[in-house]
C-alpha positions as CSV (number, residue, x, y, z in Angstrom):
1,M,0.0,0.0,0.0
2,R,1.1,3.5,-0.8
3,L,0.4,6.4,1.6
4,L,-1.4,9.2,-0.2
5,L,-2.7,11.5,2.5
6,D,-1.9,12.1,6.1
7,I,-4.6,14.1,7.9
8,S,-4.5,15.4,11.5
9,I,-7.8,15.5,13.3
10,T,-8.8,17.8,16.2
11,L,-12.0,16.6,17.8
12,L,-14.6,19.1,19.0
13,E,-17.5,18.7,21.5
14,P,-19.5,15.6,20.6
15,R,-23.3,15.3,20.5
16,Q,-25.4,12.2,20.9
17,V,-28.8,10.7,21.0
18,A,-29.8,7.2,22.3
19,G,-32.8,5.3,21.2
20,E,-34.0,1.8,21.6
21,G,-31.0,-0.4,20.5
22,L,-29.1,2.4,18.8
23,R,-26.9,5.3,20.0
24,V,-25.8,7.9,17.5
25,V,-22.8,10.0,18.2
26,L,-21.9,13.1,16.2
27,L,-18.2,14.0,16.5
28,P,-17.5,17.4,14.9
29,F,-13.8,17.9,14.0
30,L,-11.3,20.1,12.2
31,A,-8.7,18.5,9.9
32,E,-5.4,19.5,8.4
33,A,-3.5,17.6,5.7
34,N,0.2,17.9,5.0
35,G,2.1,16.0,2.4
36,P,3.6,16.1,-1.1
37,L,0.3,15.5,-2.9
38,F,-1.9,18.0,-1.0
39,W,-1.8,20.4,2.0
40,G,-4.8,22.2,3.4
41,K,-7.4,22.3,6.1
42,T,-11.1,22.0,6.6
43,L,-13.3,24.9,5.4
44,Q,-15.7,24.3,8.3
45,E,-16.2,21.5,10.7
46,G,-16.4,18.0,9.4
47,V,-18.5,15.4,11.2
48,D,-18.0,11.7,12.0
49,T,-21.3,10.1,12.6
50,Q,-21.0,6.9,14.6
51,F,-23.9,4.4,14.9
52,H,-23.5,2.2,18.0
53,Y,-25.9,-0.8,17.8
54,A,-27.1,-2.8,20.9
55,D,-25.4,-6.0,19.5
56,G,-22.0,-4.2,19.6
57,R,-21.7,-3.3,15.9
58,V,-20.4,0.2,15.1
59,H,-20.7,2.0,11.8
60,L,-18.4,5.0,11.2
61,S,-19.3,7.7,8.6
62,A,-17.1,10.8,8.3
63,R,-17.5,13.7,5.8
64,Y,-15.4,16.8,5.4
65,L,-14.1,19.3,2.8
66,L,-10.5,20.4,2.7
67,E,-9.3,23.5,1.0
68,G,-5.6,24.0,0.1
69,R,-3.0,23.3,-2.6
70,D,-2.1,20.3,-4.7
71,G,1.5,19.3,-5.4
72,E,1.7,21.8,-8.3
73,Q,0.7,24.5,-5.9
74,N,-2.7,25.0,-7.5
75,A,-5.6,26.0,-5.2
76,C,-8.1,23.1,-4.9
77,R,-10.6,21.3,-2.7
78,L,-10.9,17.7,-1.6
79,F,-14.1,16.2,-0.3
80,I,-13.6,13.0,1.7
81,Q,-16.2,10.6,2.8
82,N,-14.9,7.8,4.9
83,E,-17.1,4.8,5.8
84,G,-16.5,1.6,7.7
85,T,-17.0,-0.6,10.7
86,D,-13.4,-0.8,11.8
87,P,-11.2,2.4,12.3
88,L,-8.2,0.5,10.8
89,C,-10.1,-0.5,7.7
90,C,-12.4,2.2,6.3
91,R,-13.3,2.9,2.7
92,P,-12.8,6.6,1.6
93,V,-14.3,8.2,-1.4
94,I,-12.6,11.4,-2.7
95,C,-13.9,14.1,-5.0
96,T,-11.6,16.9,-6.0
97,D,-11.5,19.9,-8.4
98,S,-7.7,19.4,-8.9
99,R,-6.6,17.9,-12.2
100,E,-3.4,16.7,-10.6
101,L,-5.4,14.8,-7.9
102,A,-8.2,13.5,-10.1
103,F,-6.6,10.1,-10.0
104,L,-7.7,9.8,-6.3
105,Q,-11.3,9.5,-7.5
106,E,-10.5,6.3,-9.4
107,L,-8.2,4.4,-7.1
108,P,-9.3,1.7,-4.6
109,L,-8.5,3.4,-1.3
110,L,-8.1,2.3,2.3
111,A,-8.1,4.6,5.4
112,R,-6.8,4.0,8.8
113,V,-7.9,6.1,11.8
114,Q,-5.4,6.0,14.7
115,Q,-4.3,7.9,17.7
116,G,-1.6,10.4,16.6
117,T,0.8,12.6,18.6
118,K,-1.6,15.5,18.8
119,G,-5.0,13.7,18.5
120,L,-6.4,11.5,15.8
121,C,-4.7,10.8,12.5
122,V,-6.3,9.6,9.3
123,Q,-4.0,8.0,6.8
124,I,-5.4,7.3,3.3
125,F,-3.6,4.6,1.2
126,A,-3.8,3.4,-2.4
127,E,-4.5,-0.3,-2.4
128,E,-1.9,-1.7,-4.8
């Protein structure tokens, strides 16, 4: 696997609601990406919506929009939607207005969400 994006996440105040057999947690966050392909930060808060089921299953669904510059220093935006049931094996979908980064929309991707030195870290890899 080849690392494409390394994104630092700063969590904000969570919100939640619990119903019969389901608890939904909304985790707003700010994000910042640094790397040779892209650097930038969230335009506004992203949100990770976590569905916690009574049987122990968890579904993660994060969405956010980053604004910054691609490797050619062109201004661009990246929308990232990250879905999964395991923080170490999520499936991101990326949409971008960068010609240089358009290949990210076509690749099979894998994301890992882990504890970093200053909070959470999302690493997005190309599955090769």
